[in-house]
N, C-alpha and C positions, 0 to 999 in steps of 0.2 A: 948381263945374257952374253951367251960365246956364238962367235962363228961358225958354222959346220953346215958340212955337207951332206943331205938327207936325198932319198928317195921315197919315202912316203907322200903323197899328195896332203895326206891328214892323220893328226893321232899323233901319238908319242911314240921314236924310233930311237933306237941307241946308236950315237955316231960314235962313239969313245970311250974312254976311261973314265965313269962315272961323268958322261956328257949324254945328252940325252936331247933331241929336236922335238919339239912341241907344234903341230898347227891344226887350225882349228875355224870353222866358217861360221862367222857369229856377225853375219850383216846388219844386225840393229843395237849390237853392243858398240860404246864409246870407247870400251878398256876392256883386255883382260887379264887377266893374271892366273900361273901357274900357280897352286900354292900345294905347297911340300907337306903333308903330315907328316909329322913327327910322333913316335911310340911315344909312352911312359909321361903323356899329357904335355909333352912343351910344345914351346907356341908356333904355331904354323910360320912356315919361311912362306914369301913372297916373291913371285920370278915375273915382273911385265912382260908380254909381249907385244911384237910389234905390229901394229897394222898393216895390211897390203890389200892392193888393187881389190875388188871382188866381193868384198868382206870377209875375207882370211885375216886370220892374227898368227904369227908365228914367231918362234926364236929357242935358242938354246939355253940348258944350265945346264948346274954341276950338279946333275940326280943320274943314280944309278940303276941299273936291274933291279928290280924287287921294292924299288920305292913306290909309295902310296900318292899320288894327288887327286886334284881337282881343280875347276877350274872357278874363278871370281872373276864373276861381270860386272863392271861398272864400281868396284871397290863395296859392293853390299854384303853383306854378314852372311849371305847364305851361297854355300858350293857348291859345284856341282860337277857330277862325273862325266869322265871324256866321251863325250855321244859316239866315237871311234876308239874305244878301249880295245885292248888286248886281251885284257883279263880283270874282271870283279871279285875278288875274292870274297867279299861280302855281298854279293849280290848287286841289282840293278841301280840300287840307291848307293850304297856304298862308296868308296875311294876307289879309285882305276886302279891300276900297278903296272909300273912298268915292264915289257916283256923283252926280252932279246931273243929274237928267232933265228940271230943268227947263231947261237952256242947250240944249237939240235945238229945232229950230227946222224943223217938222215942215211938208212941202211937198206932201202927201197929202189936203189938206183938200176940193180938187173932186173926188176922184175917187169916184164913185157906188157901188161897192160890187157884189157878186155879184148882188143884191136887185133891179137894173134888168133885167139879162136872166134872171134866176130860174136856178137850177140844171139843167134840162134842155137837154139838149145840149153842157155844160161839159164841157171836157178836161183831166182833172186829171194832174198829174206829180208824182209825189213824191217828193221831194229829201231826199237825207243831203248835208251839206253837205261834211264830211270827206271824201267819195269823189267827190264832184260835178265837180271839179277837180284836176289836178294839185296845185294849191298848197294846195287844202282850205280856203278863208276864205270868208267873206261879199262880200268886195271880188271875188274870182275867179269865184266862184259869179254876182253881179250882173252880172259884163260876157256872161254867156252867156243871161242874160234877153231881149235881142231874139231871140237863134236859136230858144229855145226859141218864143216867140211867131209868128216866122215860120212853122216846121213846125207851127200849128195848137195850141199846150197854151195854155189861156184859164186856167187857175187850177196854182198851186203851191203845195205841202203840206209845208212842213217838217218833216221827221223830227225829234222830241223835240231841243232844245235845249240844256238843263241843263247844268252844269260837271258832270263827271263822271272819273272818277280815270284814269289812264295815256293815251296816245296815240292810241287808236284804241276808236272805241266807236259802236254805233247808236244812241246817245241815250236807250235802255231802262235804263241802269243809274244816268241823274243823280241826283246827290246835292245840289246846289245849284240848289232848284229854281227860285230867283227870279235867278241870273245865268249867261246865254249864255255857253257854253263860252268860255273863253281862248284855244283852241287854233285857234277860227277869227276871233277879231279882237277888235275892244271892242265893246261894248254900242251905241255910237252908228254901229260900221260897220253892222251888224245895221239898227238904224232906218234909216240914209241909203241904204246899199244893196239891204237885202234888201224895208223895208218900202218907203218913199218910189219906191225905184228899182222894184221891180211897179207898183206904180201910173200910173207913168210911162210905162210902157212902152202902156197903154191897156189892156193886156189878162190881164196874168197878174198872180195874186196871190195 
């Protein structure tokens, strides 16, 4: 394991080139390992985490962005996804994916937000990404934002987007509260299409 500076209280955080810091709260566990799952059927690689006070385990490993991992508890054969995962490409029960949020270039720095105009008179549209378009993705929904602005919608409220089991849901059964649903696209799709995209219309958010 490597020594690294980190900011996240829990989860996987990229802290350098091919270096990720992991921290998980498991107060009943004796030992926790990060399990790097290799493609092509290769044997997984185990990185032991160091126990901390308060039931936490942490450490850094030579794992980069896009790597898929799980946790092993007390040396058992069953592996578990990260409860603070930022992305679950195969759903809540699959491996977690390392995401480097620092790589995304935000483009909405000049958007003033609703505070300038105030909330009075705003027209709010509650959007469920999975049913708003035929495709049910961030990208497809973002393509319709200009139309929402044209008909007078000034604000968009997305229904809960946390990843959930199965293929359909209203978002109220989310189990990965830090990971937007893999069914709608990637975390960067959410950032680029729905957050920066909404600010670019000048009316919806």
